[in-house]
C-alpha positions, -999 to +999 in steps of 0.1 A: +301-008+794+283-038+791+311-055+781+327-050+805+300-064+830+297-095+805+333-105+811+329-101+842+299-120+847+315-149+829+347-153+847+327-158+876+312-189+866+320-222+884+333-245+854+362-271+869+395-263+850+403-291+827+433-314+837+460-325+804+487-347+806+523-326+803+539-339+772+572-348+775+596-345+741+625-366+740+653-364+712+656-398+710+638-430+712+652-448+739+648-416+763+610-419+756+609-456+758+623-449+794+601-421+805+572-444+795+577-481+798+544-492+795+533-474+766+545-469+730+568-444+716+555-420+687+564-394+663+545-361+671+550-337+644+545-302+662+540-286+628+509-308+616+498-317+646+498-350+637+519-384+654+530-412+639+536-449+646+570-470+641+565-487+610+551-455+593+569-438+567+573-407+582+582-420+618+613-403+632+615-379+604+614-338+603+632-310+621+600-302+636+593-332+660+598-352+687+598-387+702+566-389+730+544-414+745+513-424+729+493-418+756+509-378+762+503-372+724+466-386+729+459-364+760+471-334+743+446-332+713+474-345+688+459-367+659+471-399+644+482-397+611+459-411+583+483-430+564+487-467+579+519-487+586+542-495+556 
């Protein structure tokens, strides 16, 4: 009974919901560039949760990824690849 009351009490808080930028994945790089003309396009690997910039070895590689805008990837809490440009 006390657990139910605790859940109800936590659910009635006045916290503001977090706003997130929707992630729009594209199959081709040119589509993503048209979607975000003032932003850079990155390759987002969904399995690893990492994005790669153009010039990195794994940019555009793999079956579990898509091209997305850099700001959308950052706002969706994906992290940058730890490997430098090649």
